[in-house]
N, C-alpha and C positions, 0 to 999 in steps of 0.2 A: 747348679741353676746359673750361676754367674757365667759359666762357660757357654750356656745356651743363649743367653742374652747377648753376649759379646759375639757370638757367631751370627746370630740374627743381625745385629748391628752392623757388622761387617758387610753382609749381603745387601742390607738395606742401604748402606753408604755407597756400595758399587752401584745399585740400581739408581740411587738419587744422582750419583756423578754422571751416569749415562744420560739420564733424563735432562739434567742441566747442560750437558754438552750439546745434546740434540737441540734444545730449545734455544740456547745462546747461539749455536750455529745458525738456526732458523732466524733469529733476531738479527744477526750481523748480515745475513744474505738478504733478508727482505729490506733491511735499511739501505745497504748498498745498492740494491736494485732500485729502490725509491730515489736515492740520490742521483744515480746514473740516469734514469729515465727523465728525471725533472731537469737535470743539467745539460744532458746531450740531446735528448729526443724532444725536449719541451713538452712532454706529456708524461704524467706520472700515473701509474695504475693505482686505484685506491686500495685494493686488496694488499698492498704491500705495507701500508701504514697500519692497518688493522692486524694483520699477521704479526708485525713487530711489537704492537701493543700487547697481544695476548701471549706472545712468547715471553715478553719482559715480565708480565704478571707471573707466569709459571717460574721462570728463573728466580725471581724474588721470593716467591712464597716457598718454594721448595728449598731454595738456598738457606731459609731460615733454620731448617732442620741441621744443615751443616754447621751453622753458628752454634747451635745447642750443642752438638756433638764435640766441637772444639772449644766450647766455652768462650767463643769470641763474640757473644752478644754484648749488648750495650751494658756496662756495669761500671761502678765507680770503685776501682781497685785501691784508691788512696785510703778510703774509708776501711777496707778490709785490712790493710797493713797497720792502721793506727789502733785498731780494736784488740789485737791480740789473737792468739790461735784459737781459744774456745769460742769467743764471740764470732770471730771469722768463720768458723765452721757452721755455727748456728745460723748466720745470715747466708751462707752458701745453700745449706738445706732449705731455707726459706725461699731462696731464689729458684730452687728446682721445684718446689712446691708450687710457686707462683707460675712458673713455666708450664707445669701440668694443668693448672687452672685455665691458663690462656688457651692452651691446646684443646681443652675441653669445650671452651666457648667457640673456637674456631670450628671444631667438629659439629657441634650442635647446630649453631646458627649458620654455618657453612652449608650444611645439608639441608636446612631450611631454605636457604637462598637457592640451592641447586634445584629443589623441588619447585619453588616459585617461578623460576625462569624456564621450565621445560618447554613451554610452548613458544618462547621467544627465540628468535634467530638474529644473528649478527646483521648489520645493515648491508654489508657489501659481500661478505663470502658465505652468508646464509648458513652458518654453523649454528647448531643449537646452543644457546647461551648456557645451558646446563654443563657442557664440556669446558666452557670457559671458567665458569665459577667453581667447578670441581677441584681447582687447585687450592682453594681454601681449606675444605675438609681433608684433602689429601696431605697437604701441609701439616694439618692439625694432628693427623695420626702418626706421621713421621716425627714431628716434634714431640708428641706424647711418648712415643717410643724411646726417643733419645733422652727425654727428660727422666723416664723411669730408669733408664740404665744410669744416667748421671746421679740420680738420687740414690740408687742402690750402691753406686761407687762411693759417693760422698758419705753415706751412713756407714759404710765399711770402714773408710778412712777415720771417721769421726770415732767409731769404737775403739780403733787401734790408737788414735791420738789421745782420747780420753784416758786410756789405760796408762799412756805415758805421762800425761799431766798429773795424774794422782799419785 
């Protein structure tokens, strides 16, 4: 089972990396276009600002899944180092459970938001706002999967470490 989760995680990581590269490239190109047009041509197209904003949203929301995978999300490691191995593992598992809870909230309320804005369109580009807000539940699903993999990994380590501690 661990092998299946790790394989799916590897493919998910590749898909996330591709999506982030595309969105970050879009963000850079639209921002550079905005600056060039404003500075050189004295006229800036409004769609570049909107596109940069939406790309930025996707990069940040989907990038959170990478933070969960690499365990580089915000946490206070000094506390973990002071508590000792057993309590440190308990807090790590608790953090994994909290990540799963937050991802559940992102999925549930993100989908509500997606459905509520189905009839709205962005002011300049006229994109359906559901596509824009879909980054929230999509990120929640990616974070949930990575959180499950992390929790399973941490529980496996916990069992091995607990055997060593006794």
